[in-house]
N, C-alpha and C positions, 0 to 999 in steps of 0.2 A: 504494500500500500504506500502511495506517495504521502509523505507527511503533510498534513494540513493543519492550519492554525485556527483555533477557535478562541475568540475573545470572550472572556467570562467576566461580566460586570458583577461586582459583589463577590468575587471569587475568594476573598479572605473571610467571608462570613460562613455561617453554619451550612446552609444548603450549597452555596457556591463552592466551598472547599471540597465537599463530598463530590460535587459534579466534576471538579478538576481531576480528582483521582480517577473517576470513571472514564473521563475523556482521555486521559493519558493511557489508561489501560486499553482503551479501544483503538489506540494507534494514532491519535491526534496530538497536537501540541496545545495545551491550554495556556492562554496568557491571561493572568488575573489583572483586572483593572478595578481598584478599590481605593476609597479615600480613608479607610480605616476608622471611620466614625463609629461603626458598630462591628467591624471585622478585626482580624488579628493577623499581623504579618507572620506570626509563628505557624499559622494554619496554611500558609502558601508553601506547599511541599512538592507540588507535582508539575511545576512549569514556571516560566518567567513571571515576574511581578512588576507591574507599573502602578505606582501610587498616584492617584489623581482624582479630579472632580469631574463628574459627567457633564456639568454645565460649562466646563471650560473647553470651548471649541478648538482653540489653538492646540491644547494638549492632546485632545482626542485625534486631531489631524496627524499629529506627530506619531501617536501610537499606531494608527491605521497605516501610515506610510512605512513605519518600521517593521511591523509584523505581517501586514497584508492578510488579515484574517479572511477566511472563506465564509465564515458564519459567526454570529454572535449569540451567546446565551445570556439573557438579561435578567439577573437576579437582584441587582442593586435597588434598594428601596428602603424607606422608613416604613415600619410596620406595626407600631404599637398603637392599639385601639384607643387606649385612654389618652395618650398624647395627641393622637389625631383628632379627638373630640375637643381637647383643650386648645390646640394650636393648629387648626386646619390649614392655615396659610403655609405653614412649614411643610406640610405634606404635599400641597399642590405645587409649591415651588420646587421641592427636591424631586419628587416622583415624576410629575408631569414635565417640569422644566428639564430634568435630566434626560427624559425619554425623547423630548423634542430634539435636543442637541444630538443625541445618539443616532436617532433615525436619519436626521439630515446628513450626519457624517457618514453613515453607512451608504446611503444613496450616492453621495458625492464620490465615494471611493469604490463604488461598484460592488459592494458587499451586500447581497440581496437575500440572504437567508437568516432568519431570526427565529429563535426559540425564546418565548417570553413567559416568565413566571408570573402568572396572575394569581387570582384568589377567588374563593367562593364567597368572600365578603362583598363581591359585586352584586350578589343576589339580595342582600339584606336579610331580614328575618323571615324564614320560610318554614315555620313549624309544621311538622308532619309531612313535608314534601321531600321526595327523593330528588335532589337537584340533578339536572342534566344540562346539556349544552343549549337547550331551547327554553329553559326556565327563564321567565322575565327577570331582568336585573333592576333592582331598586335598592342600591346601597344606602346604609343608614349611618355611615361615618365617612370622614374624609379619606381614610385609607382605602376603603372599598370604592369610593367615588373616584379617587385618583387612578386606581387601577382600571376601572371601567373606561375612564377617559383615554388612558393609554391604549386600551384595546381598540377604541374607536379611531384613534390616531393611526394605529398600525393598519387598520382597514383602509384609511384614506391614502396612506403611503403605498399600499398595495395597488389601489386603483390608479394612482397617478404615476408611480414609478416602477411598478412590477415587483415590489417587495414581497417575498414569499415568507410566510410565517406559520408557526405552530404556537398556539396559546394554550397553556395549561392552567386550569382553575382547580385549586385543592385547598384542604383544610383538615386538620392541622398536621404539621410535619413533626415527627418524633423519632427517637432512636438515635443511633450513631453508627459509625463505621464498625462492622463486625470484627475487623482486624485491629481495632482500637488504635489506629494511627492518628485519627482526628476525631473531634467530637463537637458538642454544642456548648458554646461559652458566650454569655452575655453579661454586661454590667450596665444597668441593673438587670438581673435575671427576671424575665416576665413570663416565661413559658412554664406551663403547669408541671410537666414531668421533671425537668431539672430542679424546679423549686422543691418538689416532693423529695427528690434525692438529696438535696441540701439539708432538708429537715431530718431525713433518715440518718444522715452521716453526722449530724450534730452541728452543721455549719449555720443553720437557721433554726430559730426556736419553734416556729409553727408556720403553717400555710393559711392564708386568708382566702376564704371562698367568697367571691364577689356576688352575693345574692343567693338565697335559698328559697325564693318565692316565685320562681319562674314556672310557667305552665308545663312542667315536665314531671315524670313519675316521682322523682325524689326532690324536686324543687330547684335543682342545680342545672346549669347550662349543659347541653349535650353537643359534642363535637365529633366529627369524623377524624380519624388519625391515620396517617400514611407514613410508613417507615421511610426515612431519608434515602436509604439505598434503593428502595423501589421507586421513589420519586425521580432520582437522577437517572435510573435506568429508563424511565419513560422519556426523559429529555433526550437521551441518546437515540432512542427509537424515533422520536420526533425529528431529530437531526437527520437520521437516515432516510426518513420519509421525505423530507425536504430535498435532500440530494437526489433522490430517485424520482420524485414526482413533480416538484415545483407546484406552487399554489399556496393556499392558506386553509387552515383548519383550527377549530377550537375543540379541546378535549377536557372533560372533567376527570379527575383522578381521586377516587375514594374507595372505601371498603363497603359502601352501601349500608353501613351500620354505624351507630354513634355510641359514645360512652359519656355518661354524666361525670361531673367532677367527683362526686362521691365514689363512683365506680372506679375511676382512675386511682384515687387514693387507696381504695381497698386492694387493688391489684399491686400497687407499688409496695404496700406493706407485705403482701404475700411474696413478692419477688425478692425483696431485700431481707425479709425476716425481721424487720425492725419497726417500731411504732412510729407513726407519723401524726403529730398533733395538728389539729385544724381548728379554726374558728370561723364563724359566719360574720361577714362584713356587709356593707351596703352594696347594692348593684353598682357596676362600673358602666359609665355612660357609653352608649354605642354598641353594647353587646347584644347579640341576638340570642333567643332562647335555645334554638336548635338549628344546627347546620349539618346536614348529612348529604353526601353526593355519591353517585354511582360512577362506573367507568366502562359501561358497555361499549361505547364508541371507541375508546382507546384500546380495548381488548380486540374488537372486531377489525379496526383499521391498522393499528400498530402492532398487534399481537402482545400487548402489555399484560403481564400476569404478576401481580404483586406476590412476593415470596416471603417477606418478613413482616408484613403489616398486621400482626396480631399484637394485642396490647401487651401480653407477656413478653414477647420477643423485643418489642420496642423498648420496654423498660429494662429488660436484661442487658441489651446492648448499651444503652445509655449508662447503666450502673457500672458495667465493666470498664467503659472509658473513664468514668469519674474516678474509679479506683486505680487506674493505670496511667492516665495522662494528666500532667500538671497543668493547671489553669494558666493560660498565657499571661494573665495579669498578676499571677502569683497569689491570687485570692483563694 
């Protein structure tokens, strides 16, 4: 195979670093582009690193000229629901502003294959509905709204410039590299499973459950979880589809089942064998009660078959990394 270069925006982050490992293993050269606002230089282990800001067109031009990528995997984004509700302008500026510059740079450099990491947050609150690609989108926070706007922008660039794209919508990503080379690290940590493991290991006193009065069986929010390794495998399949087919498609990636916060806590206690203290707090603005999506189209068109997306395996892999990989911040 002729070595091809893939630009990975957000490649120093949780999903992006796992994607870089999979991309390199598949025979490509992943080039990470990341401003390290939420990513870690220590997680860039599988290809060259370019530190930069997506809204800096001059810098992006230099990176595209230097590496001549044949495709882009776009993961870079701000993604905290609470922050998006408190400061929506920050999310529109970073997420949409960065995407505008990226797409314009891609077109100007003749790089017309894009795999975009979107989110099921574009749908809003769809209690009792199995989300799919045709479900109406009504985001309820600036994070989901900014991702939906980027999806619309990608479609416009496809019509005007022939940009080919695969867009993935999913919720939530969990687990870690089964070989424990890289993992999930955030400061502050906002993702449920890492927080539970911090409590189990004594690094945190307790976990706060943001609301227990939702219209769900146990009152806590329900989310669909996908293992990060399965997720990045879908991105590779999407890239292969682009290279073979040209065109544009949207795919949902999910397990077709969801787990409540209480259920995730119970499974984390089972996997670790340790107690996990919790308390009920107020609802967090912008949270939907239930988000669950299927993946029938991804299975049919891409041949995607998630292999590690069980709650037990996701927690086991994350726990193994937590016990063997030092936090890049030393925390």
